[in-house]
C-alpha positions in Angstrom: -0.3 0.2 -0.2 0.9 4.1 -0.4 1.1 6.2 1.5 1.2 10.1 0.7 1.5 13.5 3.1 0.8 12.9 6.5 -0.7 9.4 5.9 2.6 8.0 6.1 3.0 8.7 9.7 -0.2 7.5 10.5 0.2 3.8 9.6 1.6 2.4 13.1 4.4 0.2 11.7 6.4 3.3 9.8 5.1 5.3 12.8 7.1 2.8 15.4 10.1 2.6 12.8 10.5 6.0 12.8 10.2 6.9 16.2 12.9 4.0 17.0 15.1 6.6 14.3 14.7 9.5 15.6 14.7 8.5 19.1 17.8 7.5 17.9 21.3 9.5 19.5 22.8 10.8 16.2 19.7 10.9 14.0 19.4 12.6 11.0 17.4 15.3 12.2 19.6 16.3 15.6 23.0 15.8 13.8 22.5 17.6 10.2 19.0 19.3 10.6 18.8 21.5 13.6 22.1 22.6 13.9 21.6 24.6 10.7 18.4 25.6 11.5 19.3 27.0 15.0 22.2 29.1 13.2 20.0 30.5 10.4 17.1 31.5 13.2 19.7 33.2 15.1 18.8 34.9 18.0 15.0 33.4 19.2 14.3 36.4 22.5 10.5 37.7 21.0 9.9 35.7 18.4 6.9 34.5 16.8 8.0 31.1 15.4 5.0 29.1 13.0 6.3 25.3 12.1 4.6 23.6 9.3 4.9 20.1 9.5 6.4 19.9 13.3 6.6 16.1 14.1 6.7 15.6 17.9 7.1 19.4 18.7 10.4 18.6 20.6 12.1 21.7 18.3 9.0 24.4 19.5 9.5 23.3 23.1 13.3 24.1 22.5 12.8 27.5 20.8 10.1 28.2 23.5 12.6 27.6 26.2 15.1 29.6 24.8 12.6 32.7 25.0 10.8 32.3 21.5 7.3 34.0 22.2 4.9 31.6 20.7 4.9 28.4 18.4 2.4 27.7 16.9 3.8 23.5 15.4 0.8 22.4 13.0 0.8 18.5 11.5 -1.0 16.7 8.9 -0.2 13.5 10.8 -2.5 12.5 13.9 0.5 10.4 15.6 2.5 13.4 15.6 0.3 15.6 16.7 -0.8 13.4 19.6 3.1 13.0 20.5 3.2 16.8 20.2 -0.2 17.6 23.1 
């Protein structure tokens, strides 16, 4: 069966595998993506953020802890929304 967009992560088997990979200490998201995004954002204090495809919203929690004024995460996957909550 083919999954597209957020349906991909709403398949429980796919979601479980994704979560195991995402939680690794050396996940590509944390190793490659995160440092570049933080560098591009610069100072986050007193800024508002909209995150499309936020996943579990872990990045938003980090931004808020660093002083962001607000964070709104949007995701199409029900599994991701449950994690973000």
